[in-house]
C-alpha positions as CSV (number, residue, x, y, z in Angstrom):
1,X,119.9,72.2,123.6
2,X,121.0,69.9,120.7
3,X,119.1,68.1,118.1
4,X,119.7,64.5,119.5
5,X,119.5,65.3,123.2
6,X,116.7,65.2,125.7
7,X,116.7,66.7,129.1
8,X,115.5,63.6,130.9
9,X,117.7,61.2,129.0
10,X,120.7,63.5,129.6
11,X,120.2,63.1,133.3
12,X,120.1,59.3,133.1
13,X,123.2,59.2,130.8
14,X,125.1,61.5,133.1
15,X,124.4,59.3,136.0
16,X,125.5,56.2,134.1
17,X,128.7,57.8,132.9
18,X,129.6,59.2,136.3
19,X,129.2,55.8,137.9
20,X,131.1,54.1,135.1
21,X,134.1,56.3,135.8
22,X,134.1,55.1,139.4
23,X,133.3,51.4,139.0
24,X,135.9,49.9,136.7
25,X,135.6,46.8,134.5
26,X,136.6,43.5,136.1
27,X,138.0,40.3,134.5
28,X,135.4,37.6,133.5
29,X,137.2,34.3,133.5
30,X,135.4,32.4,130.8
31,X,136.2,30.8,127.4
32,X,136.0,34.1,125.4
33,X,135.5,34.0,121.6
34,X,138.6,34.6,119.5
35,X,139.7,38.3,119.4
36,X,136.7,39.3,121.6
37,X,137.1,40.7,125.1
38,X,135.1,39.3,128.0
39,X,134.7,41.5,131.2
40,X,132.3,42.4,133.9
41,X,131.2,45.9,133.1
42,X,128.9,48.4,134.8
43,X,125.6,48.7,133.0
44,X,122.4,50.7,133.4
45,X,119.0,49.5,132.3
46,X,116.7,51.8,130.4
47,X,115.1,52.6,133.7
48,X,118.5,53.5,135.2
49,X,118.8,50.4,137.3
50,X,122.5,49.6,137.9
51,X,123.9,46.2,137.1
52,X,127.3,44.5,136.8
53,X,126.8,42.8,133.5
54,X,129.0,40.0,132.0
55,X,129.9,41.6,128.7
56,X,131.4,40.2,125.4
57,X,132.9,43.0,123.3
58,X,133.5,42.0,119.7
59,X,133.5,45.5,118.2
60,X,135.5,46.5,115.1
61,X,136.6,43.0,114.1
62,X,135.2,43.0,110.5
63,X,133.1,40.0,111.4
64,X,130.6,38.7,108.8
65,X,128.7,36.5,111.3
66,X,128.4,36.1,115.0
67,X,131.3,34.4,116.8
68,X,130.8,30.9,118.0
69,X,130.9,29.6,121.5
70,X,129.5,32.7,123.2
71,X,129.3,32.3,127.0
72,X,125.8,31.4,128.1
73,X,126.0,33.9,131.0
74,X,126.4,36.8,128.5
75,X,124.2,39.8,129.3
76,X,125.7,42.4,127.0
77,X,126.9,41.5,123.5
78,X,128.6,44.2,121.5
79,X,129.0,43.7,117.8
80,X,129.4,47.2,116.6
81,X,131.3,48.2,113.4
82,X,131.4,44.8,111.7
83,X,130.1,43.4,108.4
84,X,127.2,41.3,109.6
85,X,124.3,41.3,107.2
86,X,122.1,38.6,108.6
87,X,121.3,37.0,111.9
88,X,119.6,33.6,112.5
89,X,117.7,32.9,115.7
90,X,120.0,29.9,116.2
91,X,123.0,32.2,116.5
92,X,121.7,33.5,119.8
93,X,120.3,30.3,121.0
94,X,121.2,29.6,124.6
95,X,121.8,33.2,125.6
96,X,118.9,33.3,128.0
97,X,120.4,36.2,130.0
98,X,121.0,38.5,127.1
99,X,119.7,42.0,128.0
100,X,121.5,44.2,125.5
101,X,122.4,43.5,121.8
102,X,124.4,46.0,119.8
103,X,124.4,45.5,116.1
104,X,125.0,49.1,115.1
105,X,127.2,50.0,112.1
106,X,126.7,46.7,110.3
107,X,125.3,45.7,106.9
108,X,121.6,44.8,107.6
109,X,119.4,45.9,104.7
110,X,116.3,43.9,105.3
111,X,114.5,43.3,108.6
112,X,113.8,39.7,107.4
113,X,117.5,39.1,107.8
114,X,117.1,39.9,111.5
115,X,115.3,36.9,112.8
116,X,115.3,37.1,116.6
117,X,112.7,35.1,118.4
118,X,112.1,34.0,122.0
119,X,114.3,36.5,123.8
120,X,111.9,37.7,126.5
121,X,114.6,39.3,128.6
122,X,116.3,41.5,125.9
123,X,115.9,45.1,127.0
124,X,118.0,47.0,124.4
125,X,118.5,46.5,120.7
126,X,120.8,48.7,118.7
127,X,120.4,48.7,115.0
128,X,121.5,52.2,114.1
129,X,123.7,53.0,111.1
130,X,122.6,50.0,109.0
131,X,120.9,50.0,105.6
132,X,117.3,49.0,106.7
133,X,114.8,50.3,104.1
134,X,111.5,49.1,105.5
135,X,109.9,47.5,108.5
136,X,107.0,44.9,108.0
137,X,104.2,44.2,110.5
138,X,105.4,42.6,113.7
139,X,109.0,43.1,112.9
140,X,110.0,42.7,116.5
141,X,107.3,40.5,117.9
142,X,109.7,38.0,119.5
143,X,111.0,40.7,121.9
144,X,108.1,41.3,124.3
145,X,110.4,42.7,127.1
146,X,112.2,45.2,124.8
147,X,112.4,48.7,126.3
148,X,114.9,50.4,124.0
149,X,115.0,50.2,120.2
150,X,117.5,52.2,118.2
151,X,116.8,52.4,114.4
152,X,118.2,55.9,113.8
153,X,120.5,56.5,110.8
154,X,119.1,53.9,108.5
155,X,117.4,54.2,105.1
156,X,113.9,53.6,106.3
157,X,111.2,54.9,103.9
158,X,108.3,52.7,104.8
159,X,107.2,51.4,108.2
160,X,104.1,49.2,108.2
161,X,101.3,50.4,110.5
162,X,101.8,47.3,112.7
163,X,105.6,47.2,112.6
164,X,105.9,47.6,116.4
165,X,103.2,45.2,117.4
166,X,104.2,43.2,120.4
167,X,106.4,45.9,121.9
168,X,104.0,46.9,124.7
169,X,106.9,47.5,127.1
170,X,108.9,49.7,124.8
171,X,110.1,53.0,126.6
172,X,112.4,54.5,124.0
173,X,112.2,54.5,120.2
174,X,114.8,56.2,118.1
175,X,113.8,56.7,114.4
176,X,115.7,59.9,113.7
177,X,117.8,60.4,110.5
178,X,115.9,58.2,108.2
179,X,113.9,58.9,105.0
180,X,110.4,58.9,106.4
181,X,108.1,61.4,104.6
182,X,105.2,61.1,107.0
183,X,104.3,60.1,110.6
184,X,101.6,57.4,110.9
185,X,99.7,57.5,114.2
186,X,99.0,53.8,113.8
187,X,102.6,53.0,114.6
188,X,102.0,54.2,118.2
189,X,98.9,52.1,119.0
190,X,101.2,49.2,120.1
191,X,103.4,51.5,122.3
192,X,101.2,52.5,125.3
193,X,104.2,52.9,127.6
194,X,106.6,54.8,125.3
195,X,108.3,57.7,127.1
196,X,110.9,58.9,124.6
197,X,110.4,59.3,120.8
198,X,113.2,60.7,118.6
199,X,112.0,61.0,115.1
200,X,113.9,64.1,113.9
201,X,116.0,64.5,110.7
202,X,113.3,62.9,108.6
203,X,111.8,64.9,105.6
204,X,108.5,65.5,107.2
205,X,107.3,69.0,106.5
206,X,104.0,68.9,108.5
207,X,102.6,67.1,111.5
208,X,99.0,66.0,111.1
209,X,96.3,66.5,113.7
210,X,96.4,63.9,116.5
211,X,99.6,62.3,115.1
212,X,100.8,61.5,118.6
213,X,97.5,61.0,120.4
214,X,98.1,57.3,121.3
215,X,101.3,58.3,123.2
216,X,99.7,59.4,126.5
217,X,102.8,58.3,128.4
218,X,105.3,60.2,126.3
219,X,107.7,62.4,128.2
220,X,110.2,63.5,125.6
221,X,109.7,64.2,121.9
222,X,112.4,65.2,119.4
223,X,111.3,66.7,116.1
224,X,114.6,68.3,115.1
225,X,115.7,68.8,111.6
226,X,112.5,67.7,109.8
227,X,111.8,70.7,107.7
228,X,108.7,71.5,109.6
229,X,107.1,74.8,108.4
230,X,104.1,74.9,110.7
231,X,102.1,73.0,113.3
232,X,98.4,72.7,113.3
233,X,96.6,73.6,116.5
234,X,95.8,69.9,117.2
235,X,99.1,68.4,116.1
236,X,100.4,67.7,119.6
237,X,97.0,66.9,121.2
238,X,97.0,64.0,123.6
239,X,100.5,64.4,124.9
240,X,99.3,65.2,128.4
241,X,102.5,64.0,130.1
242,X,105.1,65.5,127.7
243,X,107.8,67.3,129.5
244,X,110.4,68.0,126.8
245,X,110.1,68.8,123.1
246,X,112.7,69.9,120.6
247,X,112.0,71.7,117.3
248,X,115.7,72.3,116.6
249,X,116.7,73.2,113.0
250,X,113.3,73.4,111.3
251,X,111.6,76.0,109.1
252,X,109.2,77.4,111.6
253,X,108.6,81.1,110.9
254,X,106.5,81.7,114.0
255,X,106.2,80.2,117.4
256,X,103.6,77.4,117.3
257,X,101.8,78.7,120.3
258,X,98.4,77.1,119.6
259,X,100.0,73.6,119.5
260,X,102.1,74.3,122.6
261,X,99.1,75.2,124.6
262,X,97.9,71.6,124.4
263,X,101.0,70.5,126.4
264,X,100.0,71.3,130.0
265,X,103.1,69.6,131.6
266,X,105.8,71.0,129.3
267,X,109.0,71.8,131.1
268,X,111.7,72.1,128.5
269,X,111.2,73.7,125.0
270,X,113.9,73.9,122.3
271,X,113.1,76.2,119.3
272,X,116.7,76.8,118.4
273,X,117.7,77.4,114.8
274,X,114.4,78.3,113.2
275,X,113.8,81.3,110.9
276,X,111.4,83.0,113.3
277,X,111.7,86.8,112.9
278,X,109.6,88.0,115.8
279,X,108.7,86.6,119.1
280,X,105.3,88.2,119.4
281,X,103.0,89.1,122.3
282,X,101.5,86.0,123.9
283,X,103.8,83.5,122.1
284,X,104.8,82.1,125.4
285,X,101.9,82.8,127.8
286,X,100.5,80.7,130.7
287,X,102.9,77.8,130.2
288,X,102.7,77.2,133.9
289,X,105.4,74.5,134.2
290,X,108.0,75.6,131.7
291,X,111.4,75.6,133.3
292,X,113.9,76.2,130.4
293,X,113.4,77.8,127.0
294,X,115.9,78.0,124.1
295,X,115.8,80.6,121.3
296,X,119.4,80.3,120.0
297,X,121.1,80.4,116.6
298,X,118.1,82.0,114.8
299,X,119.4,83.9,111.8
300,X,116.2,85.9,111.2
301,X,115.2,86.8,114.7
302,X,115.2,90.6,115.1
303,X,112.8,91.4,118.0
304,X,111.3,90.1,121.3
305,X,108.0,92.0,121.5
306,X,105.9,93.4,124.4
307,X,104.6,90.6,126.7
308,X,106.2,87.9,124.5
309,X,106.9,85.8,127.6
310,X,104.1,86.2,130.2
311,X,103.0,84.3,133.3
312,X,105.7,81.6,133.2
313,X,105.9,81.1,137.0
314,X,108.4,78.2,136.9
315,X,110.7,79.4,134.2
316,X,114.2,79.5,135.7
317,X,116.5,79.7,132.6
318,X,116.1,81.6,129.3
319,X,118.6,81.2,126.5
320,X,118.5,83.8,123.7
321,X,122.0,83.6,122.2
322,X,123.9,83.7,118.9
323,X,121.1,85.5,117.0
324,X,123.1,87.9,114.7
325,X,120.1,90.2,113.9
326,X,118.5,90.4,117.3
327,X,118.8,94.0,118.2
328,X,115.6,94.7,120.2
329,X,114.0,93.4,123.4
330,X,111.0,95.4,124.4
331,X,111.3,96.8,128.0
332,X,108.1,94.9,128.9
333,X,109.0,91.7,127.0
334,X,109.2,89.6,130.2
335,X,106.1,89.7,132.3
336,X,105.4,87.8,135.5
337,X,108.5,85.5,135.4
338,X,108.8,85.3,139.1
339,X,111.3,82.4,139.2
340,X,113.7,83.5,136.4
341,X,117.3,83.1,137.7
342,X,119.5,82.9,134.6
343,X,119.1,85.1,131.5
344,X,121.5,84.3,128.6
345,X,121.7,87.1,125.9
346,X,125.2,86.9,124.7
347,X,126.3,87.0,121.0
348,X,123.4,89.0,119.7
349,X,123.1,92.5,118.1
350,X,121.8,94.1,121.3
351,X,122.9,97.7,121.9
352,X,121.2,97.7,125.3
353,X,118.9,95.9,127.7
354,X,116.4,98.2,129.2
355,X,116.4,98.6,133.0
356,X,112.6,97.8,133.1
357,X,113.4,94.4,131.6
358,X,115.9,93.7,134.4
359,X,113.6,95.1,137.1
360,X,110.7,92.9,135.9
361,X,112.7,89.7,136.9
362,X,112.8,89.7,140.8
363,X,114.7,86.4,141.1
364,X,117.4,87.1,138.5
365,X,120.8,86.0,139.7
366,X,123.0,86.0,136.6
367,X,123.0,87.5,133.1
368,X,125.2,87.1,130.0
369,X,125.5,90.1,127.7
370,X,129.0,89.6,126.3
371,X,129.6,89.8,122.5
372,X,126.9,92.5,122.0
373,X,127.5,96.0,120.7
374,X,126.5,97.6,124.0
375,X,126.0,101.4,124.1
376,X,127.0,102.6,127.6
377,X,124.4,105.3,127.9
378,X,121.2,105.8,129.7
379,X,119.7,102.5,128.9
380,X,122.4,100.4,130.5
381,X,122.8,102.6,133.6
382,X,121.2,99.9,135.8
383,X,124.5,98.0,135.5
384,X,126.4,100.6,137.5
385,X,123.6,101.7,139.8
386,X,123.4,100.6,143.4
387,X,120.9,97.7,143.6
388,X,119.5,95.8,146.6
389,X,120.4,92.5,144.9
390,X,123.1,93.0,142.2
391,X,123.0,90.7,139.2
392,X,126.1,88.6,138.5
393,X,127.6,89.1,135.0
394,X,128.7,85.9,133.2
395,X,132.1,86.6,131.5
396,X,132.3,90.3,132.6
397,X,135.8,90.5,131.3
398,X,134.3,90.1,127.8
399,X,131.4,92.5,128.1
400,X,132.6,95.8,126.6
401,X,131.1,99.2,125.7
402,X,131.1,99.8,121.9
403,X,129.8,103.4,122.2
404,X,130.1,106.3,123.0
405,X,133.7,106.8,121.8
406,X,134.9,108.0,125.1
407,X,133.8,104.8,126.8
408,X,134.6,102.4,123.9
409,X,136.4,99.2,125.0
410,X,135.7,99.9,128.7
411,X,134.2,96.9,130.6
412,X,130.6,97.6,131.1
413,X,130.8,96.7,134.8
414,X,133.6,99.2,135.3
415,X,131.6,102.2,134.0
416,X,129.9,104.1,136.8
417,X,126.3,105.0,136.1
418,X,127.3,108.7,136.6
419,X,129.5,108.4,133.5
420,X,126.5,107.5,131.4
421,X,124.0,110.1,130.0
422,X,120.6,110.2,131.6
423,X,119.0,110.5,128.1
424,X,120.0,109.0,124.8
425,X,119.4,109.1,121.1
426,X,117.3,106.4,119.4
427,X,119.3,103.7,117.6
428,X,118.0,101.4,115.0
429,X,120.5,98.6,114.8
430,X,121.9,98.2,111.2
431,X,121.4,94.4,111.4
432,X,117.6,94.9,111.7
433,X,117.4,96.0,108.1
434,X,118.5,94.2,105.0
435,X,119.8,96.7,102.5
436,X,117.8,95.2,99.7
437,X,114.6,93.0,99.4
438,X,113.4,91.3,96.3
439,X,109.7,90.3,96.2
440,X,107.3,88.9,93.6
441,X,104.4,90.8,92.2
442,X,101.3,90.4,94.5
443,X,103.2,89.2,97.5
444,X,102.9,90.6,101.0
445,X,105.9,92.1,102.7
446,X,106.7,93.0,106.3
447,X,109.5,95.4,107.2
448,X,110.4,95.5,110.9
449,X,111.8,98.6,112.6
450,X,112.6,98.7,116.3
451,X,114.5,101.3,118.4
452,X,115.4,101.8,122.1
453,X,116.0,105.2,123.6
454,X,115.3,107.4,126.6
455,X,112.8,109.0,126.3
456,X,111.0,106.3,124.4
457,X,111.1,107.0,120.7
458,X,108.2,107.3,118.2
459,X,108.5,105.5,114.9
460,X,107.2,106.4,111.4
461,X,107.9,105.2,107.9
462,X,108.4,107.1,104.6
463,X,107.4,105.5,101.3
464,X,109.3,105.9,98.0
465,X,106.7,108.6,97.0
466,X,107.2,110.6,100.2
467,X,104.1,109.4,102.0
468,X,104.7,109.6,105.8
469,X,103.0,106.7,107.7
470,X,102.8,106.8,111.5
471,X,102.3,103.8,113.7
472,X,98.9,102.3,114.1
473,X,97.7,103.7,110.8
474,X,96.9,102.2,107.4
475,X,96.8,103.8,104.0
476,X,96.1,102.0,100.7
477,X,98.3,98.8,100.6
478,X,100.2,100.1,103.7
479,X,99.7,99.4,107.4
480,X,102.1,100.3,110.2
481,X,101.7,98.3,113.4
482,X,102.1,99.8,116.8
483,X,105.5,98.1,117.3
484,X,106.9,99.7,114.1
485,X,106.4,97.0,111.5
486,X,105.4,98.3,108.0
487,X,103.2,95.8,106.2
488,X,102.7,96.1,102.4
489,X,99.8,94.0,101.0
490,X,99.7,92.8,97.4
491,X,102.8,94.6,96.4
492,X,103.1,96.0,92.8
493,X,105.6,98.1,90.8
494,X,103.9,101.2,92.3
495,X,105.3,100.2,95.8
496,X,108.8,99.5,94.6
497,X,111.6,101.9,95.8
498,X,113.3,103.3,98.8
499,X,111.6,102.9,102.3
500,X,112.9,104.7,105.3
501,X,112.2,104.1,109.0
502,X,112.6,107.1,111.3
503,X,112.9,106.7,115.1
504,X,112.9,110.0,117.0
505,X,112.6,111.4,120.5
506,X,113.3,114.8,122.1
507,X,117.0,114.1,122.0
508,X,117.3,113.3,118.3
509,X,116.6,110.7,115.6
510,X,117.9,107.8,113.7
511,X,117.0,106.4,110.3
512,X,117.5,103.2,108.4
513,X,116.4,102.5,104.8
514,X,115.7,99.5,102.7
515,X,115.3,99.2,98.9
516,X,112.3,97.1,97.8
517,X,112.6,95.7,94.3
518,X,109.6,94.1,92.6
519,X,110.7,91.4,90.1
520,X,110.8,92.7,86.5
521,X,111.3,96.4,87.6
522,X,114.5,98.2,86.7
523,X,116.2,99.8,89.6
524,X,116.5,103.1,87.7
525,X,112.7,103.3,87.5
526,X,112.2,104.2,91.1
527,X,115.2,106.4,91.5
528,X,113.6,109.0,89.3
529,X,111.1,109.6,92.1
530,X,113.8,111.1,94.2
531,X,114.4,114.1,91.9
532,X,112.8,117.5,92.9
533,X,114.7,119.9,90.7
534,X,113.7,123.5,91.2
535,X,111.0,122.6,93.8
536,X,112.7,124.2,96.8
537,X,110.6,127.1,97.9
538,X,111.0,130.0,100.4
539,X,107.8,130.4,102.4
540,X,108.8,133.2,104.8
541,X,111.8,135.4,105.6
542,X,112.5,137.4,108.7
543,X,115.6,139.1,110.1
544,X,117.1,136.0,111.5
545,X,115.3,133.0,110.1
546,X,113.8,131.7,106.9
547,X,111.1,129.0,106.4
548,X,111.8,126.6,103.5
549,X,109.5,124.0,102.0
550,X,109.5,121.3,99.2
551,X,107.1,118.8,97.9
552,X,106.7,115.3,99.5
553,X,106.8,113.4,96.3
554,X,110.0,111.6,97.0
555,X,112.0,109.7,99.7
556,X,115.7,110.4,99.2
557,X,118.3,108.1,100.6
558,X,120.4,110.9,102.2
559,X,118.8,114.4,102.1
560,X,120.9,117.3,103.3
561,X,120.3,121.1,103.4
562,X,123.2,123.5,103.0
563,X,123.4,127.3,103.1
564,X,126.1,130.0,102.8
565,X,126.4,133.8,102.5
566,X,127.0,135.2,99.1
567,X,129.9,137.3,100.5
568,X,132.1,134.3,101.0
569,X,132.3,130.7,99.9
570,X,134.9,129.7,102.6
571,X,134.2,126.6,104.5
572,X,133.7,128.3,107.8
573,X,130.8,130.3,106.3
574,X,129.1,127.2,105.0
575,X,126.6,125.3,107.1
576,X,124.6,122.1,106.6
577,X,121.9,120.0,108.3
578,X,120.7,116.4,107.8
579,X,117.1,116.2,106.7
580,X,115.0,113.3,108.1
581,X,113.0,111.3,105.6
582,X,109.5,112.5,105.3
583,X,110.4,116.1,106.2
584,X,108.7,118.7,104.0
585,X,110.0,121.9,105.5
586,X,112.9,123.4,107.5
587,X,113.2,126.5,109.7
588,X,116.7,128.0,109.0
589,X,117.7,130.0,112.1
590,X,120.6,132.1,113.3
591,X,120.9,134.0,110.1
592,X,122.4,137.5,109.8
593,X,119.9,140.4,109.2
594,X,120.1,142.1,105.8
595,X,122.2,139.3,104.3
596,X,122.0,137.4,101.1
597,X,122.0,133.6,101.3
598,X,122.2,130.7,98.9
599,X,120.3,127.6,100.2
600,X,120.5,124.1,98.6
601,X,118.6,120.9,99.1
602,X,120.8,117.9,98.2
603,X,119.2,114.5,97.5
604,X,122.1,112.9,95.9
605,X,125.4,113.6,94.0
606,X,123.5,114.7,90.9
607,X,120.3,116.0,92.4
608,X,120.4,119.4,94.0
609,X,117.9,122.3,94.1
610,X,118.9,125.8,95.2
611,X,117.3,129.1,96.0
612,X,118.5,132.6,96.9
613,X,117.1,134.8,99.7
614,X,117.8,137.9,101.6
615,X,117.0,138.4,105.3
616,X,115.2,141.6,106.4
617,X,116.9,144.5,108.1
618,X,116.2,145.0,111.8
619,X,114.1,148.2,112.2
620,X,115.4,150.8,114.6
621,X,112.7,151.9,117.1
622,X,112.7,154.2,120.1
623,X,111.3,152.8,123.3
624,X,108.7,154.9,125.2
625,X,108.8,154.1,128.9
626,X,105.6,154.3,130.8
627,X,106.2,156.8,133.7
628,X,103.8,158.4,136.1
629,X,103.5,162.3,136.0
630,X,105.1,162.6,139.4
631,X,108.1,160.5,138.6
632,X,108.4,162.2,135.2
633,X,108.4,165.7,136.6
634,X,111.0,164.8,139.2
635,X,113.2,163.1,136.6
636,X,112.9,166.1,134.2
637,X,114.0,168.5,136.9
638,X,116.9,166.3,137.8
639,X,117.9,165.9,134.2
640,X,117.6,169.7,133.6
641,X,119.9,170.4,136.5
642,X,122.5,167.8,135.5
643,X,122.4,168.9,131.9
644,X,122.9,172.6,132.8
645,X,125.8,171.7,135.0
646,X,127.3,169.5,132.3
647,X,127.1,172.3,129.7
648,X,128.9,174.6,132.2
649,X,131.6,172.4,133.3
650,X,131.3,169.1,131.4
651,X,135.0,168.9,130.8
652,X,135.6,168.5,134.5
653,X,133.3,165.3,134.5
654,X,135.3,163.8,131.6
655,X,132.4,163.2,129.2
656,X,133.7,162.1,125.9
657,X,132.2,160.7,122.7
658,X,134.4,159.3,120.0
659,X,137.4,161.1,121.4
660,X,135.7,164.6,121.4
661,X,135.2,167.0,124.3
662,X,131.5,167.3,124.8
663,X,131.7,171.1,125.3
664,X,133.6,171.5,122.1
665,X,131.3,169.3,120.1
666,X,128.2,170.8,121.8
667,X,126.6,167.3,122.0
668,X,125.0,167.7,125.4
669,X,121.3,166.6,125.8
670,X,118.8,169.0,127.4
671,X,115.2,168.4,128.3
672,X,113.2,170.3,125.7
673,X,109.7,169.0,125.9
674,X,107.4,166.9,128.0
675,X,104.4,165.2,126.4
676,X,102.2,163.0,128.5
677,X,104.5,160.4,130.2
678,X,107.4,161.0,127.7
679,X,110.3,163.3,128.3
680,X,112.2,164.0,125.1
681,X,115.9,164.7,125.3
682,X,117.0,166.9,122.5
683,X,120.7,167.0,121.7
684,X,122.2,170.3,120.9
685,X,124.0,168.6,118.0
686,X,122.5,165.6,116.1
687,X,124.9,162.6,116.0
688,X,124.5,159.1,114.4
689,X,125.0,156.2,116.9
690,X,126.3,152.9,115.7
691,X,124.2,149.8,116.5
692,X,125.8,146.5,117.4
693,X,124.9,143.3,115.6
694,X,125.3,139.7,116.9
695,X,127.1,137.4,114.6
696,X,125.9,133.9,113.8
697,X,129.0,132.4,115.3
698,X,128.0,133.9,118.7
699,X,125.3,131.2,118.9
700,X,122.7,133.8,120.1
701,X,119.3,134.3,118.4
702,X,117.7,137.8,118.9
703,X,114.0,138.5,118.5
704,X,112.8,142.0,117.6
705,X,112.0,142.8,121.2
706,X,115.6,141.7,122.3
707,X,117.0,144.0,119.6
708,X,114.9,147.0,120.8
709,X,116.2,146.4,124.3
710,X,119.8,146.3,123.0
711,X,119.3,149.6,121.1
712,X,117.8,151.2,124.2
713,X,120.8,150.0,126.2
714,X,123.2,151.6,123.7
715,X,121.3,154.9,123.8
716,X,121.3,154.9,127.7
717,X,125.1,154.4,127.6
718,X,125.6,157.4,125.4
719,X,125.7,159.9,128.3
């Protein structure tokens, strides 16, 4: 979709051009004016009726006036790119068949110099690229049959309310690229049949209510490049037959959904190149005849929200391309789009397109995802999965994986879904966040955070003072919306500083941060809130873990916890962990029992807080098995017999402990006492048994119960 194109007009032009390529110009044997060319050329009327028109072509001759002796049979007169500044009605006298007059790119500066009268069959008048500054009332009253009027690319600042009086048959009016500061609805009272209005590229920043109400027959409206910032709810009211509208290259910050709802027959909508950040829920809802929608070249667009496009039963093509910050499309962004066939998403910042999004489009035939930083993980597995109706990729040779490293530069279509993980970390695209935002005191600010992952991630924000804000909550000047947007109302110096968004699921987490600066506040003022010297505390210590805590009075840009044993400072004895923003504690596990540790919290290159701790020793306990008396007596008798036999001929059984003969060391165990369900085995000679410890490098954590079982197992192995 372009600024000066319309869908209906394009179809007509294409038909005309195609026919012109087939039907060639033919000689017209008449007395042709000097340097002009006279031919029979194909020509299409404004209503696409084909004619073979006698044409006089006097373009690019530097003429200052019309040539004399024009053939009376002339139907098309072309005087483009000359120096003509005035035209008298006698100059065209006798050209009773003239249907098209092209005076574009000449030197007309005043409409009074364009005196054309009594030309009832003239259908098309081209006056573009002249120097016209104003149009008086009844400026074209002598042209009752005129159907096309081209006044674009002039210097028009003022158009009288009755300037178009007498043009009841006009179908197309081109006023784009002038200097009009406002649109006057009175212009259109004289144009009941107008079908196409192009009025873009004029410095009009607002459309007034009912501006176009007299144009009940209008089918195409171009409002491109006008600097429009908003549309009132009734600004397009009355355009019951409008099929195509273009808002290309304006300053709209949100979709004008209220105004669009007054266009029941709309088929083609162009919102390209507008600073819209979010396409919100319900922005395109119940537009029952919309067929094509363009959301391209939008520098600020970051997210397509849940149910943003809902119940568009005739939508067949959706273009959302060349949006450098668009990194998120909600899995349920497209709802009840039963006719969608072509989805264009190339050249954005999308890391994935959720399988639910694709599954919600039952008629989808083709999709374009090239030039996106695609993560070939669980969210894109639908590409390689078997499907009843596979979707055709546009430019599959240019659609590559950017992550993970082992799949980087692989074509997405070539990666089997079995090669992709079935769960994946959240990812907040870097393009979603600006690194720095400057706001004025008292302004409102919205910071958007979106992430895709499997399982679906939760999102929370951390303020510069360490306050953790979950979604769908509000606190003071803060409000976090369900989608993940942080809103700050009436911002002051108290709210300046470092804000962090955290997206996490069971697999892991991702964070992105933005610095908010309030005008007049020195950057160093909010950095001081990061410092927590000597505030790291040890809450609890056990044999293999320690609970640490610190105050939440800060939000550090990159917090990290490190720990090492006092016995060695070597790198392989040092460990570290990243700390998510808003975290106020940490459970340090896999520690060695009875060991000294030095633990440090790092908030920056010059901001570190450290503590020393010692883990507890593991107590040695003796297990007391629960045995019934009968089993106990039987076991005691057996042990007694075995022990007696062992003491008499133990050497023959090969019992050894630490290289000693058990008979010589007198270390045999004999049952000496039975108490309740416990049989005590008393060694003839006491001996210390070593206990075995698990190192941290083994990757095994042992509870007290596990350690007791381990000791029991060692004791059982002793004989």
